[in-house]
Structure formats: C-alpha cells, structure tokens
PAGUDO-38920 format. One record per residue (C-alpha): residue in three letters; x, y, z. Coordinates in pm, whole numbers. Layout:
BEGIN
- ALA:X:Y:Z
...
This chain:
BEGIN
- MET:5137:-19044:4969
- ALA:4745:-19040:4931
- ARG:4717:-19362:5028
- LYS:4836:-19222:5399
- ILE:4578:-19001:5467
- PRO:4268:-19138:5622
- SER:3956:-18985:5496
- GLU:3606:-19035:5685
- LEU:3307:-18920:5500
- VAL:3053:-18773:5706
- ASP:2639:-18841:5663
- GLU:2730:-19097:5392
- VAL:2402:-19093:5177
- SER:2325:-19189:4855
- LEU:2444:-18934:4538
- TYR:2025:-18970:4448
- VAL:1847:-18903:4819
- ALA:1691:-18571:4829
- GLU:1838:-18345:5030
- LYS:1645:-18236:5351
- LYS:1432:-17880:5330
- VAL:1663:-17609:5462
- TYR:1403:-17340:5710
- PRO:1652:-17037:5723
- ARG:1566:-16848:6089
- GLU:1522:-16485:6023
- GLN:1739:-16244:6203
- ASP:1818:-15895:6211
- GLY:2141:-15700:6240
- LEU:2355:-15438:6036
- THR:2448:-15721:5733
- GLN:2083:-15808:5731
- ARG:1974:-15453:5708
- LEU:2214:-15389:5437
- ARG:2055:-15729:5269
- LYS:1718:-15587:5284
- ALA:1829:-15271:5155
- ALA:2002:-15393:4873
- VAL:1690:-15603:4769
- ILE:1442:-15362:4769
- TRP:1674:-15122:4580
- LEU:1743:-15398:4315
- LEU:1364:-15471:4273
- GLY:1285:-15139:4280
- MET:1506:-15066:3980
- TYR:1375:-15404:3810
- TYR:1006:-15339:3837
- GLY:1016:-14927:3825
- PHE:1224:-14818:3515
- ALA:1001:-15050:3279
- TRP:745:-14803:3347
- LEU:961:-14461:3311
- GLN:895:-14214:3044
- TRP:1120:-14034:2862
- ASP:968:-13772:2638
- ASP:767:-13989:2416
- ARG:898:-14340:2470
- GLN:993:-14570:2710
- ALA:1332:-14484:2952
- VAL:1455:-14812:2941
- LEU:1365:-15040:2646
- TRP:1538:-15330:2413
- ASP:1385:-15273:2065
- LEU:1459:-15604:1907
- PRO:1275:-15530:1566
- ALA:1446:-15232:1507
- ARG:1777:-15297:1681
- LYS:1789:-15061:1907
- PHE:1865:-15048:2234
- TYR:1743:-14703:2481
- VAL:1861:-14634:2820
- PHE:1721:-14330:2929
- GLY:1838:-14035:2638
- LEU:2106:-14288:2455
- VAL:2024:-14506:2163
- PHE:2262:-14790:2117
- TRP:2250:-14883:1781
- PRO:2421:-15218:1660
- GLN:2707:-15038:1546
- ASP:2768:-14942:1909
- PHE:2852:-15349:1992
- LEU:3191:-15239:2099
- TYR:3038:-15054:2401
- LEU:2841:-15350:2475
- ALA:3191:-15572:2493
- LEU:3326:-15288:2708
- LEU:3038:-15300:2950
- LEU:3093:-15726:2993
- ILE:3436:-15680:2980
- MET:3406:-15438:3321
- ALA:3164:-15651:3438
- GLY:3405:-15951:3427
- LEU:3699:-15685:3612
- SER:3453:-15586:3862
- LEU:3399:-15934:3988
- PHE:3757:-16027:3969
- PHE:3774:-15680:4239
- PHE:3508:-15731:4433
- THR:3595:-16076:4500
- ALA:3971:-16027:4527
- VAL:3880:-15803:4823
- ALA:3584:-15901:4985
- GLY:3447:-16249:4872
- ARG:3164:-16338:4753
- LEU:2979:-16000:4775
- TRP:2754:-16065:4478
- CYS:2651:-16355:4590
- GLY:2511:-16274:4898
- TYR:2372:-15873:4775
- ALA:2307:-15837:4406
- CYS:2315:-16198:4269
- PRO:1907:-16243:4128
- GLN:1909:-16549:4240
- THR:1967:-16429:4598
- VAL:1692:-16156:4533
- TRP:1407:-16344:4403
- THR:1480:-16620:4673
- GLU:1499:-16362:4973
- VAL:1128:-16207:4849
- PHE:1010:-16567:4829
- ILE:1109:-16686:5202
- TRP:944:-16319:5308
- MET:623:-16451:5172
- GLU:666:-16788:5301
- ARG:708:-16655:5608
- TRP:390:-16429:5617
- THR:193:-16703:5498
- GLU:376:-17006:5739
- GLY:516:-16853:6035
- ASP:873:-16863:6149
- ARG:1115:-17136:6153
- ASN:949:-17346:6360
- LYS:606:-17322:6261
- ARG:729:-17398:5924
- MET:865:-17747:6017
- LYS:584:-17825:6208
- LEU:362:-17739:5942
- ASP:565:-17919:5666
- ALA:603:-18264:5935
- GLY:237:-18258:6026
- PRO:-64:-18427:5835
- TRP:-224:-18255:5564
- THR:-526:-18063:5747
- ARG:-714:-17733:5627
- GLU:-472:-17507:5818
- LYS:-202:-17649:5595
- ILE:-341:-17618:5274
- LEU:-490:-17302:5299
- ARG:-131:-17190:5441
- LYS:67:-17373:5161
- GLY:-225:-17275:4905
- SER:-218:-16891:4989
- LYS:230:-16924:4994
- HIS:181:-17015:4638
- VAL:-80:-16813:4509
- LEU:150:-16492:4611
- TRP:451:-16650:4487
- LEU:260:-16722:4150
- VAL:118:-16344:4126
- PHE:484:-16252:4212
- ALA:645:-16421:3967
- LEU:411:-16337:3646
- TRP:464:-16005:3749
- THR:811:-16056:3690
- GLY:800:-16281:3382
- PHE:545:-15953:3251
- THR:819:-15669:3375
- PHE:1103:-15864:3167
- VAL:914:-15836:2882
- GLY:806:-15508:2939
- TYR:1188:-15451:2853
- PHE:1153:-15566:2513
- THR:775:-15480:2427
- PRO:696:-15129:2606
- ILE:519:-15192:2904
- ARG:204:-14973:2902
- ASP:115:-15113:2581
- LEU:171:-15455:2667
- ALA:-36:-15351:2979
- ALA:-341:-15196:2761
- ARG:-357:-15555:2596
- LEU:-431:-15693:2875
- SER:-766:-15651:2800
- PRO:-915:-15767:2574
- PHE:-623:-15994:2534
- GLU:-441:-15899:2236
- TRP:-62:-16073:2334
- GLY:154:-16236:2082
- GLY:251:-16602:2069
- TRP:565:-16506:2183
- GLU:469:-16269:2392
- ILE:292:-16514:2621
- PHE:553:-16758:2582
- TRP:811:-16559:2743
- VAL:606:-16433:3006
- LEU:498:-16742:3086
- PHE:831:-16896:3083
- TYR:1019:-16625:3262
- SER:738:-16677:3578
- LEU:753:-17026:3598
- ALA:1171:-16961:3593
- THR:1115:-16756:3873
- TRP:882:-16972:4089
- GLY:1083:-17278:4032
- ASN:1454:-17110:4125
- ALA:1372:-16888:4376
- GLY:1070:-17085:4534
- VAL:1153:-17468:4493
- LEU:1549:-17467:4435
- ARG:1667:-17214:4599
- GLU:2045:-17283:4760
- GLN:2061:-17579:4549
- VAL:2055:-17330:4242
- CYS:2389:-17168:4427
- LYS:2502:-17491:4501
- TYR:2472:-17735:4191
- MET:2416:-17485:3899
- CYS:2617:-17142:3928
- PRO:2943:-17190:3845
- TYR:3073:-16933:4026
- ALA:3037:-17097:4321
- ARG:3305:-17357:4190
- PHE:3546:-17121:4042
- GLN:3540:-16855:4331
- GLY:3810:-17048:4508
- ALA:4025:-16936:4209
- MET:3993:-16568:4303
- PHE:4059:-16616:4693
- ASP:4404:-16580:4853
- ARG:4475:-16527:5206
- ASN:4399:-16204:5279
- THR:4042:-16174:5099
- LEU:3736:-16088:5323
- ILE:3557:-16347:5415
- ILE:3295:-16473:5666
- ALA:3484:-16695:5899
- TYR:3461:-16872:6222
- ASP:3747:-16749:6489
- PRO:3884:-17118:6633
- LEU:4099:-17018:6814
- ARG:3901:-16781:7043
- GLY:3585:-17065:7011
- GLU:3704:-17403:7059
- PRO:3659:-17609:7221
- ARG:3281:-17502:7211
- GLY:3030:-17610:7454
- PRO:2731:-17492:7621
- ARG:2731:-17277:7989
- LYS:2486:-17079:8199
- LYS:2487:-16756:8140
- GLY:2728:-16481:8350
- LYS:2893:-16788:8482
- LEU:3214:-16768:8248
- ALA:3384:-16481:8088
- SER:3530:-16461:7744
- VAL:3870:-16631:7674
- LEU:3968:-16242:7586
- GLU:3947:-16172:7961
- ARG:4039:-16519:8101
- ALA:4323:-16704:8164
- ARG:4345:-16973:7900
- GLY:4340:-16709:7583
- LEU:4331:-16787:7259
- LEU:4448:-17156:7125
- PRO:4722:-17232:6910
- LEU:4623:-17288:6546
- ASP:4671:-17640:6485
- VAL:4500:-17713:6837
- ALA:4183:-17492:6737
- THR:4196:-17673:6404
- SER:4189:-18029:6530
- ALA:3928:-17899:6771
- VAL:3698:-17787:6459
- VAL:3762:-18111:6292
- HIS:3675:-18329:6597
- ALA:3349:-18106:6658
- SER:3268:-18202:6266
- GLN:3295:-18581:6342
- HIS:3166:-18624:6658
- ARG:2841:-18343:6608
- SER:2675:-18239:6946
- ALA:2294:-18280:6983
- ALA:2235:-17896:6914
- ASP:2455:-17961:6597
- LEU:2215:-18216:6482
- GLN:1886:-18083:6593
- ALA:1959:-17801:6383
- GLY:2018:-18048:6103
- ALA:2391:-17844:6059
- ARG:2563:-17977:5765
- ALA:2896:-18109:5808
- THR:3067:-18009:5495
- THR:3431:-17911:5618
- GLY:3709:-18030:5363
- LEU:3917:-18125:5682
- VAL:4061:-18462:5707
- VAL:4109:-18638:6023
- ASP:4509:-18768:6072
- ALA:4651:-18720:6418
- GLN:5033:-18860:6236
- HIS:4955:-18591:5946
- GLY:5022:-18259:6130
- LEU:4728:-18267:6351
- PRO:4743:-18283:6750
- PRO:4469:-18412:6974
- PRO:4189:-18266:7034
- PRO:4189:-18041:7336
- GLU:4007:-18181:7650
- VAL:3736:-18040:7855
- ASN:3792:-18070:8220
- SER:3602:-17756:8327
- PRO:3425:-17458:8200
- GLU:3735:-17251:8198
- ASP:3830:-17531:7929
- LEU:3611:-17423:7705
- GLY:3580:-17145:7426
- ASP:3355:-16867:7336
- CYS:3142:-17056:7128
- ILE:2801:-17175:7331
- ASP:2685:-17396:7041
- CYS:2383:-17304:7037
- THR:2367:-17350:6636
- ILE:2190:-17049:6557
- CYS:2460:-16993:6289
- VAL:2347:-17287:6112
- GLN:1977:-17228:6173
- VAL:1984:-16858:5994
- CYS:2186:-16999:5698
- PRO:1991:-17002:5367
- THR:2223:-17282:5203
- GLY:2222:-17504:5568
- ILE:2577:-17467:5595
- ASP:2753:-17520:5969
- ILE:3050:-17200:5926
- ARG:3238:-17328:6244
- ASN:3340:-17598:5983
- GLY:3566:-17297:5786
- LEU:3544:-17187:5412
- GLN:3281:-17401:5245
- TYR:3152:-17357:4824
- GLU:2837:-17311:4943
- CYS:2862:-16988:5165
- ILE:2743:-16704:4974
- ALA:2839:-16456:5231
- CYS:2557:-16320:5338
- GLY:2617:-16220:5665
- ALA:2334:-16369:5861
- CYS:2583:-16584:6082
- VAL:2777:-16286:6158
- ASP:2432:-16100:6306
- ALA:2318:-16404:6458
- CYS:2653:-16460:6654
- ASP:2711:-16102:6762
- MET:2339:-16116:6901
- VAL:2448:-16451:7094
- MET:2753:-16300:7170
- ASP:2570:-15955:7314
- LYS:2344:-16185:7543
- MET:2630:-16317:7676
- GLY:2853:-16056:7753
- TYR:3138:-16157:7530
- PRO:3302:-15943:7281
- ARG:3149:-15953:6902
- GLY:3349:-16086:6587
- LEU:3360:-16462:6692
- VAL:3212:-16497:6343
- ARG:3281:-16186:6099
- TYR:3435:-16089:5835
- THR:3802:-16141:5781
- SER:4089:-16287:5636
- GLN:4241:-16604:5691
- ASN:4569:-16421:5748
- ALA:4388:-16242:6029
- VAL:4220:-16514:6223
- GLU:4547:-16665:6231
- GLY:4695:-16360:6409
- LYS:4903:-16279:6062
- HIS:4915:-15932:5887
- LEU:4610:-15839:5688
- ARG:4676:-15638:5368
- LEU:4367:-15540:5146
- LEU:4594:-15341:4904
- ARG:4758:-15640:4710
- PRO:4871:-15635:4338
- ARG:4611:-15811:4175
- VAL:4389:-15625:4356
- LEU:4573:-15275:4227
- ILE:4578:-15427:3895
- TYR:4229:-15516:3885
- ALA:4154:-15159:3998
- GLY:4345:-14985:3748
- LEU:4200:-15168:3456
- LEU:3860:-15118:3575
- VAL:3884:-14738:3605
- ALA:4089:-14734:3311
- LEU:3830:-14897:3116
- ALA:3557:-14691:3287
- ILE:3720:-14400:3191
- GLY:3724:-14504:2819
- PHE:3410:-14616:2826
- ALA:3237:-14259:2966
- ALA:3464:-14050:2728
- GLY:3332:-14301:2479
- ILE:2974:-14222:2506
- ALA:3045:-13856:2574
- GLN:3226:-13871:2229
- ARG:3020:-14056:2033
- SER:2885:-13955:1715
- PRO:2495:-13924:1610
- LEU:2561:-14028:1273
- ILE:2642:-14326:1063
- VAL:2720:-14296:724
- ASP:2753:-14582:448
- VAL:2812:-14525:88
- MET:2757:-14815:-198
- ARG:2872:-14756:-554
- ASP:2612:-14871:-812
- ARG:2667:-15220:-886
- ASN:2469:-15219:-1270
- ALA:2769:-15017:-1417
- LEU:3120:-14911:-1363
- TYR:3086:-14562:-1527
- ARG:2839:-14376:-1747
- THR:2884:-14144:-2020
- ALA:2682:-13814:-2056
- ALA:2595:-13661:-2353
- ASP:2796:-13420:-2383
- GLY:3102:-13631:-2315
- SER:3166:-13647:-1941
- ILE:3160:-13917:-1695
- GLU:2938:-14004:-1458
- ASN:2938:-14249:-1107
- ALA:2630:-14301:-902
- TYR:2596:-14353:-559
- THR:2345:-14484:-325
- VAL:2441:-14291:20
- ARG:2292:-14425:373
- ILE:2262:-14164:628
- VAL:2149:-14290:952
- ASN:2046:-14042:1224
- LYS:2131:-14168:1581
- ASP:2008:-13909:1741
- ILE:1687:-13869:1926
- ALA:1639:-13494:1755
- PRO:1579:-13439:1391
- ARG:1846:-13345:1160
- ASP:1945:-13161:846
- PHE:2197:-13318:640
- THR:2451:-13241:341
- ILE:2648:-13382:142
- ARG:2959:-13270:-15
- ILE:3298:-13458:-186
- GLU:3669:-13409:-115
- GLY:3904:-13481:-394
- PRO:4075:-13401:-684
- GLU:3925:-13079:-863
- GLY:3704:-13133:-1129
- ILE:3509:-13424:-1008
- THR:3159:-13243:-861
- LEU:2859:-13377:-721
- VAL:2570:-13280:-916
- GLU:2321:-13256:-622
- ALA:2565:-13012:-437
- GLY:2353:-12805:-144
- ALA:2063:-13029:-130
- VAL:1995:-13024:237
- HIS:1847:-13384:327
- HIS:1570:-13377:662
- ALA:1656:-13688:905
- ARG:1386:-13700:1154
- ALA:1463:-13883:1481
- GLU:1638:-14155:1445
- GLU:1538:-14201:1082
- VAL:1766:-14394:793
- LEU:1764:-14195:481
- THR:1865:-14331:162
- VAL:2001:-14067:-84
- PRO:2104:-14139:-452
- ILE:2365:-13923:-532
- THR:2566:-13879:-859
- LEU:2943:-13754:-954
- ARG:3052:-13600:-1240
- ALA:3429:-13516:-1428
- PRO:3465:-13361:-1728
- ALA:3606:-13566:-2020
- GLY:3933:-13708:-1990
- LEU:3983:-13618:-1634
- ALA:3914:-13917:-1459
- LYS:4092:-14204:-1592
- GLY:4097:-14481:-1443
- ARG:4045:-14523:-1056
- VAL:4023:-14166:-877
- ASP:4033:-14217:-454
- LEU:3813:-13946:-307
- ASP:3611:-13856:47
- LEU:3247:-13799:38
- VAL:3164:-13584:375
- VAL:2827:-13609:548
- GLU:2746:-13286:740
- SER:2508:-13210:999
- SER:2325:-12832:1058
- GLU:2499:-12878:1378
- PRO:2881:-12768:1438
- GLY:3126:-13020:1498
- VAL:2896:-13326:1352
- SER:3008:-13495:1011
- GLU:3139:-13827:880
- THR:3391:-13901:617
- GLU:3338:-14234:396
- GLU:3630:-14302:169
- THR:3502:-14405:-181
- ARG:3591:-14459:-583
- PHE:3529:-14273:-887
- PHE:3603:-14482:-1211
- GLY:3635:-14381:-1588
- PRO:3755:-14510:-1883
- PHE:4084:-14662:-1856
C-alpha cells in the first residue's frame, strides 16, 4: 500500500547543507506582550534571587560541600531527597497536563532556551536594526559600520552571557563572596571553569544556534505529538476560511464570513494547502518560508483538486502577505499545518490579527484553537486524561505541601560500639556503649535531651544531660546504657528517644541492648 502513495520532497537539499539564517521580524500584540512579561519575570527571578538575603545567609543557595539546599526559610538535607523526587514528578505531570490542554506553552513562554534567545534577539535588534536591515547587513560586504554593529552585538552578548554564568555559579557559591573575590581576583579553578562554561553555553545556544536547539537538540519537540490529541489547544491556521490564498486590494473584497462564498469543505481546503505548499508564491519564496508540511499530494487517495480562482470572489481571507512566516522564530509557515518546529510563541497569531485588522476582516484566521474546532467539531477541554493529570497533580501538590509543613527539624542516628558487644562493670552490671548523632536541621539553635523506653531496669547513665546544638549543627553524643547483672540476658530491644526543648519535636530510634547469653 505504501508504494502506491507518491510523495514529493520540497526544497530537496543535502543533509549537510547549512540552513538559512532566520531573521524574525518584530511583532506587537497580546501574546508577544505576555511573552515579554514572562521573560522579564523569569529572568528577574534568575538574576535577582541570588542576591536576596535571608537572615545572615543567601536566600537561595545550593551548598554542595555542606550538602544543604537553602530556599528562603527552608533548609533541605540529603535525607529530604523524597521532596526532590516529588518535585520532579510534579514537574513531569505539569508538563503532561499543560501540554494536553494548551500545547507547547512551556516552549513558547518559559523554556530557558526560548527566554534567553528572546533577550539575545532584542540585543541584535538594538545593534543591527530591524529584519530588513539585518538581512541587508549580512548580505553586504564587510565595512566599518558592519564591523562596529556586529562587534557591539557580540560584546553585548558576551557581557550578558558572562553575567549569566556568574549568576549560575552564584547559586552554588555565595554570590556576594564571589563578587568580592573579583578584585583582587581570587576565584578557584572550578568557579572559573563553570562561569566560562555556562557563559559559552548561553552565548552559543541563545545567540548562535537558536531555533536549531529546538529543532534538533531538544527531545521535547520530538515526543510532544504523543501528548496531543484533537482537542489540544494549538496555534493553527484556518484553511476553511483562508484558502485559496492570494493578494487583493484593501477594502475591495469582504471576508468570506461576510460574502456568499463562505467556508470551504475540509478536503478542498486541505487540497489547497497542499497545492500552495508545493507551488509557492513569490511572496513565500521572498520570505524564505520553509515548506515543512507533512501533507502528501495524491489525488487518487482522497484529496480533490485544489479550488480554482477565476475571480477575487473565489479567494479566501489569507492575502499571502507571509508576515506570519517573517515573525516566526523558527522560520516555518504555520499555514502548512501543525509542525514539530512550532514552539507556540504566538507571534503568527498577533501578526495575522494585525493584518486582518488592516483589511477589515475578523480576527482569528490564525489563532489558538484545536484541530476539532478548525474542522467545525465540538471542542472538549475537560477530557479524561486532563482530569487524571489534574487530579494527580493536585494530590501530589497537597502531599508535598503537607510534608514540608510537618517535616521534622531533627534527624537522629544511633550506632552501637562495634569494639565490644557489651562490657561488665566492677559491680557486675552490664554496660553497652552507643554513639548518638543528632542533626539540628533548623536554622535556630535547639536544646535536646535523651531518654530510653524499654524494659524496666535498663538506665541511661547520662540521663538528664542537655545537649545544645547550634543552627544546622550535627552533634555526636556518646552515651552508655546500664542494666543490673542478670536482668539483660541475650538481646533486649528498646527505643532511644531524642526530644527537643520545643514541644512536639522528637525522634525515636530502635536499638538493641546486649548482655551475656
């Protein structure tokens, strides 16, 4: 059957030919203002949180030598790994939930690659100009102006990348101390390496590779389709209304929603999209539109011939201006349908709405919608998979919050003396030696006492002693348990209880007392 389906490759090139550079055009609109707000908010948190202080320490700090993670008033120890696991599970479920509901929101608004690339594009516009100026600058010879513009761009990129790398290391080494050791320069070898490495990664990914990271290096673009269904909200072009596309004079032709032609049948509209992708107009070629549609032309397998255009009345609402292509940061043509390169940034939505406003047509030719809605079917946002994801996510979030709220600030570990199973005192009593490790996880000092719960007669020699632990201090306390001769024979199970001076804070550890058999 597969042999009967002819396929045609568009823009056939070698696998090793470098791709054309994408010059995204600047666009204003609701989605772009939301993206800018997200960029400012996320980068503000990244660059700002490292400088916040909480009491006498950095508010957010991964202290690797001490194996502690500080998040404002909370301190996480290696024993709290469960909470990290819960966070990772919640992050994965959030990805599934938001993707099932609204597509690639993460890619378009919150992915670090997208966020930093957006800032690097801003700096490129400041130094090299708008889209047309950048294209002319790259196509022209090397002149003094070109060197100055390119040089100033890379200087800005380099400074911003170094700031990014410095901030990254500042989350692992106290950033104020790191800044203080800049002059005179007293950084360690690993600090220098990671600042330069992260700076180079930022400069390369956000400045040079850009959309190629999303297309070829990011695995999410490859498996996102498994999380989509026909009710997932995506950015889509409405071919029933837009096809066949073509230029026209402003004000000379009403929208198809306002004239007799109306919407095309789905199969006819699909045929028009396929035909346009393989017979691209001069506007498409000039804009550098990439025909990456997965549609296959085969009139004998379900697709009718494309609609004929005998008069302007036969045209759809798409005027083939290609601005939706020019604003796309990955250089695709959204009119070719859903493509894995689309990061759902919404630039094409704002661009098309702007054009529709100028033409006097209703907005929404390119919009957030679903495949079912485009085809005129009912849209269902609340679906079983969405409800399951939401339920699991809420349950995990409640469990995580409850676990953090009830987390004990105390860790106790009891180790028996391995040199002797037991020892006999001068009065004939039996003694066992232990080492109790008390970890005060709190950021405030605490006093602790130790007692035992077990068979009557076994006593703690150091009973009543108060052990003071400073904030986040680990105490090592040697203790001795004693039993009268003849009371402890063989092995006796008992509990050792460490209590804080603050009510409700205690930990119980099981241990054993050994005597002669």
